[in-house]
C-alpha positions, 0 to 999 in steps of 0.5 A: 915327646921326642926320644920317648915315643917311636911309633911314627918319626916326628915328621910325620907326627907333626904334619898339619893342614895346608902343610903341601904346596905345589909348583906348576908349570904355565900350562897347569902341570903340577912338577914339584910337591913340597911337604913342610914339617918339623925336623929334629935330627940335629935339633932340640927338642921343640924341632925346626921347620923343614921342607922336603921334596915329596912325590904325588903319592905322598900329596894324595896320602896328605889329601886323604888325611885332611879330609880324615879330620876336622876342620878345626883341627890343624894336626893331621895325625891328632887322637881321635876324640874319644881319646885326645882329652886324656892326651898332654900331646896333640899327636898320638903317642905308641900307645895311641897308635896301638889302639888306632891299629887294633880298631882299625883290624876290628874295623876291616874284620867286621867290614869284611864278615859283614859283606862276605868278603874273602880278603879280611885279617886272617885269625891267629889262634882264633884271635884278631892278631895284636899288631904294634908299631914295633911289628911295624918298624919290623915289618917295613925293615923286612920288606926293605932288606928282600926287594932287590937292591936293598936299601936302594928299592927303600928310596924307591918303594918307600918314596924317598928322593935318592938313596942318601935321603933315605940311609940319612933319615935310617942313620939317625932315626932315634927308633934304630931304624937302620939297625933294623933293616941291616939286621934283615938284610944280613939274615936274607943275605945269610939264607941266600948264600946258605943255599948257594952253598947247599947246591950239590953243584955249586955255581961258578963264579968269574970275575977279577974277584970270582975265586976268592968268592967260590972260596968264601962261600965254601967256607960259610957252608961249612957253618951253615949246611949240615948234611946237606941241609941249611941252617934254617932257625932264624935265631941261629943263622943270624948268629953265624952271619954275624961270626962267619960272615963271608961278605958276599953282596949279590947284585943284579949285575955283579956280586960284590967280594968286599975288601975295603982296602980295595973298594972303589964305592967307598969314600973317605967318610964312608963306614968300611963294614959293607959296599956301597952298592949304589956307587958300584964301579964293577968293571973297574973294582977288583972286588967284583966277581959275576954270577950266571945270573949276573952274566946273564942280566949283563948279556940282557943289559947288552941287548937293550942298548943294542935296540936303544943304538938301533934308533940312533937317529934319534939320539943326541950325538953326546947321548948316542956316544955315551951309549956306544962307549957303555956298550964297548965296555959291558960287552969286553967286560962280559966277554973277559969274564965269562967262562969257556964252556968244556966239550 
């Protein structure tokens, strides 16, 4: 089955009753949830037993799945009884999952209609929408790419415990999920940069790479802005980004003007295609540029540090020392790279 069916990751498809265990403190507080399943990355088609640390929402989802299935059914995502006898696998394949999605849409529509609820699933051209697992993956990729932080947001929003776990899973999944996330990230970035380039009062970027950022933005605008209007056709914009990517990456505190040969975020084994924003060192890297939003975010961060340091008597000496260092370095960086306002 593995390699032929991409409707759900094999880790999830092979979840069994009792797969969740917890570790508790002496007072009964649960401080760790462990999930056992089969891992297929780097393994043969039969997989290998593996354990993951998960969060409380995942534990609640497992409990719900255990309630859904009959006591004599070990698999938590087994096909419904009406389809089980036609399946040679103990877990659902893509066709079964698509049918389950269609049934769920129909049930929600009926439930909302019978109760005059306004929050049912809207019709498309007078018919219920036909959703597939492929659309689910694309939608998931869209939300990860469009949330601030990109894959970092994916690590938080979709309950992975760290960025390495999320990147690792997406990077090795047979479904090509990482490619879909990166394609959506590139499109979202292209749309935002095109809008910036179309602004009649083009934003001023400061910082070590500020001038280079402005030049790249102007060049990108030559391909995305016509008669003051931004290209809105997604397919066309994807092609433009693929051919003329300015390699500008907008973050909360810094904008990366990516040059791999001087990027401090890159490790020897990392890809040179794009920066590793989770490892960004903006105060030392020559790829750093600052938009007005970046500068405001840094100023707000300084205020939060000052509020924390104001209650410094309650801080451990080492923590206070590190926060003071961070405050000094951030204030100096912001002062150096804040443009002077012409009178």
